[in-house]
C-alpha positions in Angstrom: 7.2 -1.2 -8.2 3.5 -1.4 -6.8 2.8 2.2 -7.3 1.1 3.2 -10.6 2.4 6.7 -10.1 6.0 5.5 -9.8 5.5 3.5 -12.9 4.3 6.1 -15.0 6.7 8.7 -13.7 9.8 6.8 -14.0 8.9 5.2 -17.4 8.0 8.7 -18.8 11.0 10.3 -17.2 13.5 7.6 -18.4 12.1 7.8 -22.0 12.1 11.5 -22.2 15.5 11.7 -20.6 16.9 8.9 -23.1 15.4 10.7 -26.0 16.9 14.0 -24.9 20.4 12.7 -24.3 20.5 10.8 -27.5 19.3 13.7 -29.6 22.0 15.9 -28.2 24.8 13.4 -28.6 23.8 12.5 -32.1 23.4 16.2 -33.2 26.8 17.2 -31.6 28.6 14.1 -32.8 27.5 14.7 -36.5 28.5 18.3 -36.3 32.1 19.0 -36.4 33.3 21.8 -34.2 35.4 24.7 -35.4 38.4 23.5 -33.4 38.3 20.1 -35.0 38.0 21.8 -38.5 40.8 24.2 -37.9 43.1 21.4 -36.7 42.1 19.1 -39.6 42.9 21.9 -42.1 46.4 22.4 -40.5 47.3 18.7 -40.1 49.0 18.4 -43.6 51.2 21.5 -42.8 52.1 20.0 -39.5 52.9 16.6 -40.9 55.2 18.0 -43.7 56.9 20.2 -41.3 57.4 17.4 -38.9 58.9 15.0 -41.6 61.2 17.8 -42.9 62.5 18.5 -39.4 63.2 14.8 -38.8 64.9 14.3 -42.2 66.9 17.5 -41.8 67.9 17.3 -38.2 67.0 13.9 -36.8 65.3 13.2 -33.5 66.5 16.3 -31.8 65.1 18.6 -34.5 61.8 16.7 -34.6 61.5 17.1 -30.7 62.2 20.8 -31.0 59.5 21.2 -33.6 56.9 19.3 -31.7 57.8 21.2 -28.5 57.2 24.4 -30.4 53.9 23.1 -31.8 52.7 22.3 -28.3 53.7 25.7 -26.9 52.3 27.7 -29.7 49.3 25.9 -30.8 48.6 23.9 -27.5 48.5 20.7 -29.7 50.4 17.6 -28.7 51.7 15.6 -31.6 53.8 12.5 -32.2 55.4 11.4 -35.5 55.5 7.6 -36.4 57.0 5.7 -39.3 56.6 2.0 -40.0 58.9 1.0 -37.3 57.4 3.0 -34.4 57.5 6.6 -33.0 60.5 8.8 -33.9 60.6 11.0 -30.7 63.1 8.7 -29.1 61.0 7.8 -26.0 58.0 6.2 -24.9 54.7 7.9 -25.6 51.1 7.2 -24.1 49.5 4.0 -25.2 46.6 5.7 -27.1 48.9 7.4 -29.4 50.4 4.1 -30.7 46.9 2.6 -30.8 45.6 5.3 -33.1 48.9 5.2 -35.3 48.4 1.4 -35.7 44.8 1.7 -36.6 43.3 0.3 -33.4 41.8 3.5 -31.9 39.1 5.8 -33.0 40.0 9.4 -34.0 37.8 12.3 -33.3 36.7 12.8 -36.9 34.6 9.5 -36.5 31.4 8.9 -34.5 32.9 6.7 -31.8 35.9 9.0 -31.5 33.8 12.0 -30.9 31.8 10.3 -28.0 35.1 9.4 -26.3 36.0 12.2 -23.8 39.4 11.0 -23.1 41.0 10.3 -26.5 40.5 13.2 -28.8 43.0 12.3 -31.5 43.5 13.1 -35.3 45.7 11.1 -37.6 47.1 11.9 -41.0 49.7 9.8 -43.0 52.2 10.5 -45.8 54.2 8.4 -48.2 57.6 10.0 -49.0 59.6 9.3 -52.3 62.3 7.4 -50.4 59.6 4.7 -49.7 58.9 5.7 -46.0 55.5 6.1 -44.5 55.0 8.7 -41.9 51.9 9.1 -39.6 51.3 12.2 -37.5 49.0 11.7 -34.4 47.7 14.8 -33.1 45.9 15.2 -29.7 43.5 18.1 -29.5 43.7 20.5 -26.7 42.0 19.5 -23.5 38.1 19.5 -23.8 38.2 21.1 -27.2 37.1 18.1 -29.3 35.1 16.2 -26.6 31.4 16.0 -26.9 31.1 17.3 -23.2 34.0 19.8 -23.7 33.5 23.6 -24.1 32.7 23.3 -27.7 30.4 20.2 -27.3 27.5 19.7 -25.1 27.8 21.5 -21.7 27.2 19.2 -18.8 25.1 21.6 -17.1 22.8 22.0 -20.1 22.2 18.3 -20.2 21.4 18.2 -16.6 18.9 21.1 -17.0 17.3 19.1 -19.8 17.0 15.9 -17.8 15.5 17.7 -14.8 13.1 19.7 -16.8 11.9 16.5 -18.5 11.6 15.0 -15.0 9.5 17.8 -13.8 7.1 17.6 -16.8 6.8 13.9 -16.4 6.2 14.2 -12.6 3.3 16.8 -13.3 1.8 14.4 -16.0 2.1 11.3 -13.8 0.6 13.1 -10.9 -2.3 14.4 -13.1 -3.0 10.9 -14.4 -3.0 9.0 -11.1 -4.5 11.5 -8.7 -8.2 10.4 -9.8 -7.1 6.9 -9.2 -5.7 7.7 -5.8 -9.0 9.5 -4.8 -11.0 6.7 -6.1 -9.1 4.1 -4.0 -9.3 6.3 -0.7 -13.1 6.7 -1.4 -13.4 2.8 -2.0 -11.6 2.1 1.3 -13.9 4.5 3.3 -17.1 3.0 1.6 -15.8 -0.5 2.5 -15.2 0.6 6.2 -18.8 1.8 6.4 -18.6 5.5 5.4 -21.4 5.7 2.9 -20.8 9.4 2.3 -17.4 8.7 0.7 -17.0 10.2 -2.8 -14.1 10.3 -5.2 -15.2 13.4 -7.1 -12.9 16.3 -7.6 -11.7 18.9 -10.2 -10.9 16.2 -12.8 -14.2 14.8 -12.9 -15.3 17.9 -15.1 -13.2 16.2 -17.8 -14.5 13.7 -20.3 -11.6 11.0 -20.3 -12.1 7.4 -19.3 -10.8 7.8 -15.8 -13.0 10.9 -15.0 -16.0 8.9 -16.2 -15.0 6.1 -14.0 -14.9 8.6 -11.0 -18.2 9.8 -11.8 -19.6 6.4 -12.2 -18.3 5.3 -8.7 -19.8 8.5 -7.2 -23.2 7.6 -8.7 -23.0 4.0 -7.4 -21.8 5.2 -4.0 -24.8 7.6 -3.7 -27.2 4.8 -4.9 -25.8 2.5 -2.3 -26.1 5.2 0.5 -29.6 5.8 -0.4 -30.5 2.0 -0.4 -28.8 1.5 2.8 -30.3 4.6 4.4 -33.8 3.4 3.2 -33.3 0.0 4.6 -32.1 1.4 8.0 -35.0 3.9 8.2 -37.4 1.1 7.3 -35.9 -1.2 10.1 -36.1 1.6 12.6 -39.7 2.5 11.7 -41.0 -1.1 11.9 -39.2 -1.6 15.2 -40.6 1.6 16.6 -44.1 0.8 15.4 -43.9 -2.8 16.9 -42.7 -1.5 20.2 -46.0 0.3 21.1 -48.4 -2.8 20.4 -45.9 -5.0 22.4 -46.0 -2.8 25.3 -49.9 -2.8 25.2 -49.8 -6.5 24.7 -47.7 -6.8 27.9 -50.1 -4.7 29.9 -53.0 -6.7 28.5 -51.3 -9.8 29.4 -50.8 -8.9 33.0 -54.5 -7.9 33.2 -55.5 -11.2 31.8 -53.2 -13.1 34.3 -55.1 -11.3 37.1 -58.5 -12.0 35.9 -58.0 -15.6 34.4 -58.2 -19.1 36.1 -55.1 -20.9 37.3 -55.4 -23.6 34.5 -54.7 -20.6 31.9 -51.4 -19.7 33.5 -49.1 -21.8 31.2 -50.8 -20.4 28.1 -50.2 -16.9 29.4 -46.5 -17.9 30.4 -46.0 -19.0 26.7 -47.5 -15.7 25.6 -45.2 -13.8 27.8 -42.1 -15.7 26.7 -42.9 -15.1 23.0 -43.5 -11.3 23.8 -40.1 -11.1 25.4 -38.4 -12.8 22.5 -40.2 -10.4 20.2 -38.9 -7.5 22.3 -35.4 -8.8 22.2 -35.7 -9.3 18.4 -36.8 -5.6 17.9 -33.9 -4.5 20.2 -31.5 -6.5 18.0 -33.0 -5.2 14.7 -32.6 -1.6 16.0 -29.0 -2.3 16.7 -28.4 -3.8 13.4 -29.8 -0.7 11.8 -27.6 1.5 13.8 -24.5 -0.3 12.9 -25.4 -0.5 9.2 -25.6 3.4 9.3 -21.9 3.4 9.6 -19.2 4.3 12.0 -20.6 7.8 12.4 -23.1 6.5 14.8 -20.6 5.2 17.3 -19.6 7.0 20.5 -16.1 6.0 21.0 -14.3 6.7 24.3 -11.2 5.3 25.8 -11.8 2.2 27.8 -10.0 -0.9 29.3 -11.4 -3.8 27.3 -10.1 -6.4 29.9 -12.8 -4.9 32.3 -15.5 -5.4 29.8 -14.4 -9.0 29.2 -14.2 -9.6 33.1 -17.7 -8.2 33.5 -19.2 -10.3 30.7 -17.5 -13.5 32.2 -18.9 -12.9 35.6 -22.5 -12.4 34.0 -22.1 -15.5 31.8 -20.7 -17.6 34.7 -24.0 -16.8 36.8 -26.3 -17.7 34.0 -24.3 -20.8 33.0 -25.0 -22.4 36.4 -28.5 -23.3 35.1 -26.8 -25.9 32.8 -24.1 -26.9 35.2 -21.5 -25.2 33.2 -18.7 -23.0 34.2 -16.9 -20.0 32.7 -13.4 -19.4 33.1 -11.6 -16.0 32.1 -7.8 -15.7 31.8 -6.8 -12.0 31.4 -3.1 -11.5 30.8 -2.7 -7.9 29.9 -4.2 -4.6 30.0 -6.2 -3.9 26.8 -6.7 -0.1 26.2 -9.0 0.6 23.2 -11.1 3.3 21.8 -14.7 2.3 21.2 -18.3 2.4 22.2 -18.5 0.8 25.5 -22.1 -0.5 25.2 -21.6 -1.9 21.7 -18.3 -3.7 22.6 -20.0 -5.2 25.6 -22.8 -6.3 23.7 -20.3 -7.8 20.9 -18.4 -9.8 23.4 -21.4 -10.9 25.4 -23.1 -12.3 22.3 -20.1 -14.6 21.5 -19.8 -15.6 25.3 -23.6 -16.4 25.5 -23.5 -18.2 22.3 -20.7 -20.5 23.8 -22.5 -21.1 27.0 -25.7 -21.8 25.0 -24.2 -24.6 22.9 -21.5 -26.0 25.1 -22.1 -29.4 26.5 -23.8 -29.5 30.0 -21.2 -29.8 32.7 -18.3 -28.4 30.5 -16.3 -25.2 30.7 -16.4 -22.2 28.3 -13.0 -20.6 28.4 -12.2 -16.8 27.6 -8.7 -15.8 26.9 -7.7 -12.1 26.7 -4.2 -10.9 25.9 -2.2 -8.4 24.0 -0.6 -9.7 20.8 1.8 -8.3 18.0 0.4 -8.2 14.5 1.5 -6.6 11.2 -0.4 -3.5 11.7 0.7 -3.1 15.4 -0.5 -4.3 18.7 -3.9 -5.9 19.0 -6.3 -6.8 21.8 -7.0 -10.6 21.2 -10.1 -12.1 22.9 -10.6 -15.8 22.3 -13.8 -17.8 23.5 -13.8 -21.7 23.3 -16.6 -24.1 24.1 -17.1 -27.8 24.1 -20.1 -27.9 21.9 -20.7 -29.7 18.6 -18.9 -27.0 16.6 -20.0 -25.5 13.2 -19.9 -27.1 9.7 -16.7 -25.8 8.0 -18.8 -24.2 5.1 -20.8 -22.2 7.8 -17.9 -20.7 9.7 -18.1 -17.4 7.9 -22.0 -17.5 7.4 -22.8 -17.7 10.9 -21.9 -13.8 11.3 -24.6 -13.0 8.7 -27.9 -11.6 10.0 -30.6 -14.3 10.4 -28.4 -17.1 9.3 -29.2 -20.5 10.9 -27.4 -23.7 10.8 -30.2 -25.8 12.2 -33.7 -24.3 12.5 -34.9 -26.8 15.2 -31.7 -26.1 17.1 -32.1 -22.4 17.0 -35.8 -22.7 18.1 -34.8 -24.6 21.0 -32.3 -22.0 22.2 -34.6 -19.0 21.3 -32.0 -17.6 19.0 -32.9 -15.7 15.8 -29.4 -15.5 14.3 -28.6 -11.9 15.0 -26.2 -12.1 18.0 -23.0 -12.9 16.0 -24.2 -10.5 13.1 -24.1 -7.7 15.7 -20.7 -8.8 17.0 -19.1 -8.9 13.5 -20.5 -5.5 12.4 -19.5 -3.8 15.7 -16.0 -5.2 15.8 -15.5 -4.3 12.0 -16.5 -0.6 12.8 -14.0 -0.5 15.4 -11.3 -1.4 13.0 -11.1 -5.0 14.2 -12.0 -8.5 12.9 -13.8 -11.7 14.2 -13.2 -15.2 13.1 -14.6 -18.6 13.9 -13.0 -22.0 13.7 -13.5 -25.5 14.8 -11.3 -27.0 17.6 -9.6 -30.3 16.7 -11.0 -31.8 19.9 -14.4 -30.5 19.3 -16.1 -27.2 19.9 -15.9 -23.8 18.5 -13.4 -21.1 18.9 -14.1 -17.4 18.2 -11.4 -14.8 18.1 -12.0 -11.1 18.3 -9.1 -8.9 17.5 -9.2 -5.1 18.0 -6.5 -2.5 17.6 -4.8 -1.4 20.8 -5.0 2.4 21.5 -2.5 3.8 23.9 -5.1 6.2 25.6 -5.9 6.8 29.3 -9.0 5.3 30.7 -10.3 4.6 34.1 -9.1 1.4 35.7 -11.2 -0.6 38.0 -10.1 -4.2 37.1 -11.5 -7.0 39.3 -9.7 -10.3 39.6 -10.0 -12.9 37.0 -13.2 -15.1 37.1 -13.4 -18.8 37.5 -16.8 -20.1 38.5 -17.4 -23.8 39.1 -20.6 -25.6 38.3 -23.1 -26.0 41.2 
């Protein structure tokens, strides 16, 4: 059992039910009923009369007496001597077992707990040297623990069910804060910084309630820190945009008034200005993603169309390095997400592949619908023929500003934010992204998103295969 609630509920219920049943059984077993006491008091009389009937009239007289006893007292009895029963015909096995001392009688603890054989036994030695034993069977249900004079089965059932109800309420009371804490933890991990586990029980002072309060304080502090960081990034990005815009205007004026030999310097300034502008845009995107899933604008869309569009744009840009981009789209991939954000996430991976693949090679994009343990998923795989990534950096490349080689990144103009944007965007859409090295060389990046069966406009172009020129 993996559920703490079931563990607490079943263990408490089993313990309480066991205690109730044992207490009732022992109490009743140790308390003789009136029926047993009455039969025990009459047992010597029945034995003497049965022996006298046998000695005076033989088996026939004995049978008549025992028949009268059964009709008048509702008691079934059999007389035995040292050689066996004296009624002249076979009797049930349990009568013989009790007469021979192998069975338990109702005046013992084990005999009281046996609902089938409710027997009494009494022996008598006569002056002529014979030993007679009268075995008496009580009327049906009179001596049994679960009979009319014992514990009623309905009463025991009510006791067990009542204890189960009490244990259920207690187990629910003990585990409900933990369930709320787990749900709040999942929401917090998925990006919902407003998640809290507080409830009615947080007013209590037990350990679990204190843990819930501490979690809420921690979540509030994390939310405040993340919001402050996000606000700082937004403010810095916004404040940098204005001087960059003025720098662009000044750069164009300087280009018009400067001599031709100054052109390369101005081109370099323009390049760095554009890189700074892209960096600011990436920072604002990161800040928006860190604010949580609430900032997303999710609509139904066909992901294969996004993949196709990204592949066409990447194929056009890759011609500068004599590379090609091949896209194989096998299925329709309906998802629910932010179109611009998903486009940017896939584009970052594809552009990263075209940037680092060897010149004259092909970047391959594979899109298909696959089965997973949680349901159907849209799988987008991007492979290149580049140098790959060190094994210890496969997870780190999705961190903001992480660089494997500073010189390599400077040569490509990257700042380490593209894959970080991809990872956060895919995660906020309930998906995952993973990178691995190919055995033949190169890097493979897999993006997985849950498939949503929603209606979305379809305008899917043919798959792309662009050869180098």
